[in-house]
C-alpha positions, 0 to 999 in steps of 0.5 A: 500500500503506497504511503500517504505523503507526510503532512508538514510539521507545524512549527510554533512561535517560529522566528521569521528573521532568516526569512526576511532580508531586512532581518527583522526579528519577528515571529509567526505564531505557526510556520510550515515548510512546504517542499512539494507541490503535493504538500501545497495542494493538501494545505486546504484540507489540513484541519490544523490550519482552519481559520488561520491567516496564511502568509506565503514566504520565499526568501522574504527579499521584498517584504517589510514585516512590521509586527509578529504574524498571528497566523501560519507562515508557509515557507516555500522550499520546493527545489529542482531545475531542469530543461524541459524542452527545446526548439530551433529558437529557444530552450524551456527551463523550469525551476522550483519556486524555492530555488535561489534566484541567483543560483538559478541564473548561474546554473542556466549560464553553466548549461550554456543557456544565456538570457538571464545574466542581467538579473544576476545577484537579485536576492530572493527565490525563483517563485518570488520573481514573477510576483515582482516581475523583477528587473535590472540593467535593461531586462525584465523577467517578464521578457523571458517568462513562459508560464508558471504553476501555482496552487490556489490555497483555498481549494488546493487546485493546481493552476497554470498561468501564462504571461498574459494571465500574470499581467506583468507591469513595472515591478508588478503582476496579477499576484500583487493585485487581484491574486495577492495572498490567494496562490502559492507559486510552485514552479516557473518556466522560462524561455531562453533564446538561442540567438543571444543578444547582449544587453550591455548599454546600461551605463554602469554595465558598459563601463564595467565591460569597457576595453573588452573587444567582445563579451559573452553572457558570462562577462555580462553576468560578472559585470552585473555582479561586480556593479551590484556588489559595489553599489548595493549593501549585502543583505546578509551584512546590512539588512535591506530589501534592495530598491525600496521605491519604484522609479516614478514615471511622469508625463512628458509635459510634467517632465518638461516643467520639472526639468526647467526647475531642476536642470540636472534631473536624471531621467530615462525616456520611455517608448510611450513618450512618458519619462521615468525618473531616478528615484535615488536621485530625487531622494539624494537631492532631498538630503536623505543619503545616510540619514535615518530613523532609529535603526533604519537608514538610507544607505550612504552609497545608494539612496534608493536602498533603506537599510537595517543598521541593527535593531530596526523595526518594520515600523521604523522603516515605514516611518523613514519611507513616509518622511522621504515620500513627503520631502520628494513630494514637497520638492518635486511634486512627484509621488514615490511608491514603495516597492516591497510588500508590507505586512 
């Protein structure tokens, strides 16, 4: 008689400090480590969880925990990575939602399958990547995305989502809006192009590659890692969630008005005629670099990153973020939107 799969252990008063890159010392009343799709789909029938609020956690790299969590934290540990198909133009590669994102990117390059190198060293897990539609240095994950598998927590149903259903936007997706809190992503499939084209026109990356007569995907990967290490604090040393604010997008008209007042403003024209502004520059101009509230501070090298200097609470980080938003609004008449999810 086949064994029923073991129900995951229900852990009590579980510290979430290892599960959020800010390193906030908060606890979940209960936690469960989910290491298979089967375990995820049986959660809805687990009587121990009846009536409990559920929080799905990957690497916690895009999360501000402001207090202890009075529910069950579902920690996604589903691993595995494989090539599932290939055709004349591309490879299809699948990874479990619990895989470390940077490790997965490095693995694809080691297999000779480029295409994700610009997204090297972004903290977090593969399963979190579509929620945020992570992006960096001229590439968004959505461009390489094929489909994902998820479990609907309320019913245990296994559902596939294609790119259109994920409704990707700038650091945004269906899973941050209508789908928020309803699904556990279990695996993601990427389509990697065989006719590889480098994306190396971002100023920092171009500088890091200067002097090279030619370069491959591994060289771009190495450049991205070097640039990120130079500009961004290592979350294992100084807790942070990467970029804390989205780069705001304004109309061409609003930008012209702003530029007359602020000739040095850093901007990136968009395909649709709008203009993206560098949030870090706006924050820096308001004098916030290196300043803080309690243990929470603006990083002294990159104003877009808020850090935990030690003992900071989520509430202090949000208080700091609110003060920055007010100053940027007052000086530039621009609204800064917080990128991480707050609990």
